[in-house]
C-alpha positions as CSV (number, residue, x, y, z in Angstrom):
1,M,-67.3,43.9,54.6
2,G,-63.6,44.0,54.1
3,F,-60.9,41.2,54.6
4,G,-58.7,41.3,57.7
5,P,-55.0,41.4,57.3
6,R,-54.6,37.6,57.5
7,R,-57.3,36.9,55.0
8,A,-55.8,39.4,52.6
9,A,-52.3,37.8,52.9
10,R,-53.8,34.4,52.2
11,A,-55.6,35.8,49.2
12,R,-52.4,37.3,47.8
13,K,-50.6,34.0,48.2
14,A,-53.4,32.1,46.5
15,G,-53.3,34.6,43.6
16,S,-49.6,34.2,43.2
17,A,-49.9,30.4,43.2
18,L,-52.6,30.6,40.6
19,L,-50.4,32.8,38.4
20,A,-47.5,30.3,38.8
21,I,-49.8,27.4,37.8
22,L,-51.0,29.4,34.8
23,A,-47.4,30.2,33.7
24,V,-46.4,26.6,33.9
25,A,-49.4,25.6,31.9
26,V,-48.7,28.1,29.3
27,C,-45.0,27.0,29.0
28,S,-46.1,23.4,28.8
29,A,-48.6,24.2,26.1
30,T,-45.9,26.1,24.2
31,A,-43.4,23.1,24.6
32,E,-46.0,20.7,23.5
33,A,-46.8,22.9,20.5
34,A,-43.1,23.1,19.4
35,P,-42.8,20.9,16.2
36,A,-40.3,18.1,16.0
37,P,-37.6,18.3,13.3
38,S,-38.1,16.7,9.9
39,A,-35.5,14.7,8.0
40,S,-35.1,13.3,4.5
41,T,-32.3,11.0,3.2
42,A,-30.4,12.0,0.1
43,A,-28.2,10.1,-2.4
44,A,-24.8,9.2,-1.1
45,S,-21.8,10.7,-3.0
46,S,-18.0,10.1,-3.3
47,V,-18.6,6.4,-3.1
48,A,-15.3,4.5,-3.2
49,Y,-14.3,0.9,-2.2
50,S,-14.0,1.7,1.5
51,S,-15.6,5.0,2.1
52,A,-18.6,7.2,1.1
53,V,-20.3,10.5,2.0
54,L,-23.8,10.1,3.4
55,R,-26.1,13.0,2.7
56,G,-29.6,14.3,3.7
57,H,-31.7,17.3,4.7
58,V,-32.9,18.4,8.2
59,N,-35.3,21.1,9.1
60,P,-35.0,22.0,12.9
61,H,-38.3,23.9,12.9
62,G,-36.9,26.4,15.3
63,Q,-35.4,24.0,17.8
64,A,-31.7,23.3,18.5
65,T,-31.2,20.1,16.6
66,N,-28.5,17.4,16.1
67,F,-28.3,14.8,13.3
68,M,-26.5,11.6,12.6
69,F,-26.6,8.8,10.0
70,E,-27.3,5.2,10.7
71,Y,-25.7,2.7,8.3
72,G,-24.9,-0.9,7.8
73,T,-25.2,-3.9,5.4
74,T,-28.8,-4.5,6.4
75,R,-31.8,-2.4,7.4
76,R,-30.9,-3.0,11.0
77,Y,-27.9,-0.7,10.3
78,G,-25.8,-1.3,13.4
79,T,-23.4,1.6,13.0
80,Q,-24.0,5.3,13.4
81,S,-22.0,8.5,12.7
82,P,-21.3,10.9,15.6
83,L,-24.0,13.4,16.5
84,S,-23.5,16.8,14.9
85,P,-25.3,20.1,15.4
86,V,-27.5,21.5,12.6
87,G,-28.7,24.7,14.4
88,A,-32.2,25.9,15.3
89,G,-33.4,27.5,12.1
90,S,-36.7,27.0,10.4
91,G,-35.6,25.9,7.0
92,S,-34.2,22.8,5.4
93,V,-30.4,22.3,5.8
94,A,-28.3,20.0,3.8
95,V,-26.2,17.7,6.0
96,S,-23.5,15.1,5.3
97,Q,-21.1,12.8,7.0
98,A,-18.1,11.0,5.6
99,V,-17.9,7.3,6.7
100,A,-14.9,5.0,6.2
101,G,-13.8,1.4,6.9
102,L,-16.5,0.0,4.5
103,T,-16.2,-3.4,2.8
104,P,-15.5,-3.3,-0.9
105,L,-18.2,-4.4,-3.3
106,S,-20.9,-4.4,-0.7
107,T,-24.4,-2.8,-0.5
108,Y,-25.0,-0.5,2.5
109,H,-28.3,0.8,3.9
110,Y,-28.4,4.2,5.5
111,R,-30.7,6.9,6.7
112,V,-30.5,10.3,8.4
113,V,-31.8,10.9,11.9
114,A,-32.6,14.3,13.4
115,L,-33.0,14.9,17.2
116,S,-34.2,17.8,19.3
117,S,-36.0,18.4,22.6
118,A,-39.2,18.4,20.6
119,G,-38.7,14.9,19.2
120,A,-36.9,12.9,16.6
121,A,-37.3,12.4,12.9
122,V,-36.0,9.5,10.7
123,G,-35.3,9.8,6.9
124,A,-36.2,7.0,4.5
125,D,-33.9,4.1,4.0
126,R,-31.5,4.4,1.0
127,T,-28.7,2.2,-0.3
128,F,-25.3,2.5,-2.1
129,T,-22.8,-0.1,-3.2
130,T,-19.1,0.3,-2.6
131,L,-16.6,-0.1,-5.5
132,K,-14.1,-2.9,-6.2
133,V,-10.6,-2.4,-5.0
134,P,-8.6,-1.8,-8.1
135,L,-6.1,-4.6,-9.0
136,S,-2.4,-3.8,-8.6
137,V,0.7,-6.0,-8.9
138,A,4.0,-5.8,-7.0
139,I,7.0,-8.0,-7.8
140,V,10.6,-8.5,-6.7
141,G,13.4,-10.6,-8.0
142,I,15.1,-13.1,-5.6
143,P,18.0,-12.7,-5.7
144,N,18.7,-9.6,-7.6
145,P,21.3,-9.6,-9.2
146,V,21.5,-13.3,-9.9
147,L,24.8,-15.0,-10.6
148,F,25.3,-15.9,-14.2
149,G,24.0,-19.4,-14.8
150,N,21.9,-19.6,-11.6
151,P,18.1,-19.7,-11.4
152,F,16.1,-17.1,-9.6
153,V,12.5,-16.4,-8.7
154,I,10.1,-13.5,-9.5
155,E,7.7,-13.3,-6.5
156,G,4.9,-10.9,-6.0
157,T,1.3,-10.2,-5.0
158,L,-1.8,-9.3,-6.9
159,S,-3.9,-7.0,-4.6
160,G,-7.5,-5.8,-4.9
161,T,-10.9,-7.3,-5.4
162,G,-10.8,-10.6,-7.2
163,S,-7.0,-11.1,-6.7
164,A,-7.4,-14.7,-5.5
165,N,-7.1,-17.5,-8.1
166,H,-6.4,-15.0,-10.9
167,Q,-4.3,-15.8,-13.9
168,V,-1.0,-13.9,-14.2
169,M,1.9,-14.2,-16.6
170,L,5.6,-13.3,-16.5
171,Q,7.2,-11.3,-19.3
172,A,10.8,-10.3,-20.0
173,N,12.6,-7.9,-22.3
174,P,16.4,-8.7,-22.3
175,F,19.2,-6.2,-22.8
176,P,19.5,-4.0,-24.9
177,Y,15.7,-3.8,-24.2
178,L,14.8,-3.3,-27.8
179,G,12.9,-6.6,-28.5
180,G,9.8,-5.8,-26.4
181,F,8.3,-7.9,-23.6
182,Q,7.7,-11.6,-24.3
183,Q,6.0,-14.2,-22.2
184,V,8.3,-16.5,-20.1
185,G,7.0,-19.9,-19.0
186,N,3.4,-20.8,-18.3
187,V,0.5,-18.7,-17.0
188,E,0.0,-19.2,-13.2
189,L,-2.9,-18.8,-10.8
190,T,-2.5,-16.6,-7.7
191,N,-3.2,-18.2,-4.3
192,S,-5.9,-17.3,-1.9
193,A,-3.9,-14.2,-0.8
194,G,-3.1,-13.1,-4.3
195,G,0.5,-14.4,-4.1
196,F,2.5,-15.9,-7.0
197,S,6.0,-17.1,-7.8
198,F,7.7,-17.6,-11.1
199,P,10.9,-19.6,-11.4
200,F,13.3,-18.3,-14.0
201,V,16.1,-20.4,-15.4
202,G,18.7,-19.5,-17.9
203,L,18.7,-15.7,-17.9
204,L,22.0,-14.8,-19.8
205,Q,22.0,-11.0,-19.4
206,N,20.2,-8.2,-17.7
207,A,16.5,-8.1,-18.4
208,Q,13.5,-6.0,-17.7
209,V,10.8,-8.2,-16.2
210,R,7.1,-7.6,-15.3
211,V,4.0,-9.6,-14.4
212,V,0.7,-8.9,-16.2
213,T,-2.8,-10.1,-15.4
214,V,-4.6,-12.3,-17.9
215,G,-8.0,-11.1,-19.1
216,N,-9.8,-7.9,-18.3
217,P,-8.8,-5.6,-16.7
218,T,-5.2,-6.0,-17.8
219,V,-2.9,-4.7,-15.0
220,S,0.9,-4.7,-15.2
221,S,3.4,-4.5,-12.4
222,P,6.1,-1.9,-12.4
223,V,9.1,-3.0,-14.5
224,V,11.9,-4.4,-12.5
225,V,15.4,-4.8,-14.0
226,E,16.9,-8.2,-13.0
227,G,20.7,-8.0,-13.1
228,V,22.9,-10.9,-14.1
229,A,26.2,-10.7,-12.3
230,V,29.3,-12.2,-14.0
231,R,30.6,-15.3,-12.3
232,V,34.2,-14.6,-11.1
233,S,36.6,-17.2,-9.8
234,L,39.9,-16.4,-8.0
235,H,42.9,-18.5,-7.3
236,A,46.3,-17.8,-5.7
237,R,49.6,-19.5,-6.3
238,A,52.9,-18.8,-4.6
239,T,55.8,-17.4,-6.6
240,A,59.6,-17.7,-6.2
241,R,59.6,-14.1,-5.1
242,R,59.0,-13.7,-1.4
243,G,56.0,-11.5,-0.5
244,Y,54.4,-11.9,-3.9
245,A,51.6,-14.2,-5.2
246,H,50.2,-15.1,-8.6
247,L,46.4,-14.2,-8.6
248,Y,44.5,-15.5,-11.5
249,G,40.9,-16.5,-12.4
250,T,38.1,-16.6,-14.9
251,V,35.0,-14.5,-15.8
252,A,31.9,-16.0,-17.3
253,P,30.4,-15.0,-19.6
254,A,33.5,-13.7,-21.4
255,E,34.1,-10.0,-20.6
256,V,37.3,-9.2,-22.5
257,G,38.6,-5.8,-21.5
258,A,36.8,-5.6,-18.1
259,L,38.8,-4.1,-15.2
260,V,39.9,-6.4,-12.3
261,G,40.8,-5.1,-8.9
262,F,42.4,-7.3,-6.2
263,Q,41.4,-6.4,-2.6
264,L,42.7,-7.3,0.8
265,L,39.8,-7.9,3.2
266,E,40.6,-6.6,6.7
267,P,38.0,-7.2,9.4
268,G,36.7,-3.9,10.8
269,H,38.3,-1.9,8.0
270,R,37.6,-1.0,4.4
271,S,39.1,-3.3,1.9
272,A,42.4,-2.3,0.6
273,N,43.2,-2.3,-3.2
274,V,46.5,-4.2,-3.8
275,G,46.6,-4.1,-7.6
276,G,44.7,-4.9,-10.7
277,T,44.6,-6.1,-14.3
278,V,42.4,-6.4,-17.4
279,V,40.3,-9.4,-18.4
280,K,41.8,-11.1,-21.5
281,A,40.4,-13.5,-24.0
282,G,40.0,-17.2,-23.1
283,T,37.3,-19.2,-24.8
284,A,34.0,-18.2,-26.4
285,S,32.2,-18.4,-23.1
286,V,35.0,-17.7,-20.5
287,S,37.6,-15.0,-20.3
288,R,40.7,-14.9,-18.0
289,F,42.8,-12.6,-15.9
290,S,46.2,-13.0,-14.2
291,R,48.6,-10.8,-12.3
292,V,51.5,-11.2,-9.8
293,V,51.0,-8.8,-6.9
294,H,52.6,-7.9,-3.6
295,V,50.6,-9.5,-0.8
296,H,50.4,-10.0,2.9
297,R,48.8,-12.8,4.8
298,G,45.0,-12.5,4.7
299,L,41.9,-12.9,2.6
300,Y,41.8,-11.6,-0.9
301,Q,39.0,-11.2,-3.4
302,A,38.7,-10.0,-7.0
303,L,36.2,-7.4,-8.2
304,V,35.4,-7.4,-11.9
305,R,33.9,-4.2,-13.1
306,I,31.4,-4.4,-16.0
307,S,30.4,-1.4,-18.0
308,D,28.7,-2.8,-21.1
309,G,25.1,-2.8,-19.7
310,A,24.5,-6.5,-20.4
311,H,25.8,-7.7,-17.1
312,V,26.5,-6.5,-13.5
313,S,29.9,-6.2,-11.7
314,A,30.7,-8.9,-9.2
315,Y,33.1,-10.2,-6.6
316,S,34.8,-13.5,-6.5
317,A,34.7,-15.7,-3.4
318,P,37.6,-14.8,-1.1
319,V,40.8,-16.9,-1.0
320,L,43.2,-17.1,1.9
321,I,46.9,-16.4,1.4
322,R,49.1,-17.6,4.3
């Protein structure tokens, strides 16, 4: 006995529903059967004092997979690298991530993590230790040049791991720079920030200076040339000749033969040269100069030009001629 039209339609609908259920069941079984990725952590490379490259291997097992690294100073990690794709292949793939902002001379834990729709995999915990920050020294002379006979200071900073409370020494090699560097004063300790300051009294001529660490490793600052400017005095005296003045002064240390230029200082304009002369002998430690020049009212200064390499050119303090 056959089915009527209505019963036949109901049977077709029931068959379709059964096929749909079977299809979902098959798909679900296939999804459940898809393997999760696998992951293994490899040794870190390019380890520096604030950065490293974390490495590992991930096998996606045919599923689209991403990976990341977890890292930190404990096994709780606390930091992770960005998620990155590793593909959907079926073989092991080497993966890596560069991380920065690390603390020098610290041990870090890390592991690789792989993630796909089929699940997650975590590599074993591994560690690496960041390096020390190399020591380096920077210095400056204050002032530079220093006026002949005046004290000055060599200030600087020792940077790097272990820079605090580290012994440093000042060394100098005076002009003509043939005697080599010799220690000046006592050894000092850097402060908690690596800073130091060496007072220097009695520098008689230009000198190369540097600061060197005591002990291992021995690290030296770049060499700085501290200039010693001659001390120039200038005086003015009226003469019997209207519009002329007698300009005279001294230079210490003695710089016989050095050129002297007299300059009128005009606010808002370049100084104007009004004459010059040559430094002549005076005493063993002080030389002299003198010249009558045509002048106007205003401020005047003397520039003594030094070319012997032992000292630096310098200006006098200005004098007012009314």
